[in-house]
Residue, then its C-alpha position, 0 to 999 in steps of 0.5 A: m929247609k936251610n933256615h930251619n937247620q940254621s936256627l937249630n944249629n944256633s940252638f944246639g951248639d956248633g953243628q960239628g959231628k954226625y951225632n950232633n947233626k942227628e940230634r938236631l934232626i931229631a929235635y927238628l922232627k919233634s918240633l913239627s906238628r905233623f910227620p913229614d911226607v915220606l918224599e921229603h925225608n931225604k931232603i930234610a935229612s940232607s939239610f942236616e947232613v944225615s945220611n942214615y936217616r930212616p931209623i930216625f924218621k921211623n922212631d919219630a913215627i913210632r913216637r907220634v903213634l904211641s903218644t896219640t894212642f895213649i890218650e885215647p884209642l884211635t884207628a889208623a886212619t885217624i892217626d894219619k889224619t892227626t899226626g901225618v903218619n901215613q895210614k899204611y905205615v901205621c899198620r906196618l908199625k902196629v905189627e911191630l909194636e904189637d910184637q913188642k907189647r907196646i900197643k894193642v887192638i882194644c876193640l873194633g868199631l866204626c872209624p870216625t874218619t872213614a866211616s868204615k865198620g869193623v875197624q881196629f882201635l889201637s891203644s898204647n895205654p896199658d890201663m885201657w888194655 
């Protein structure tokens, strides 16, 4: 993890101050193809010397969910498979995002990932609502 942090330190200035550390952590998360496992969050944040990391990881998970569901409607299991954001966490975020009118269930159907019937397909694209 230190190698990632060191390379990002070179890209984002002198590495001084908590704000810069948070920016580097955010940039690092955006550079990852998949959302890191929750057991790794503390270790990753520590490598950037960020103590209040939960909101940063939550915002990254939200970003991933919204961006993947904007392209096409997906189920929570498919979002998990595509982004690495845990299916149960996707379901928890869905409630919050629905309240904020940032995502909607647009239909029920057969999940392409689990083959379960009657599964919610989520979209963050208002043109699909």
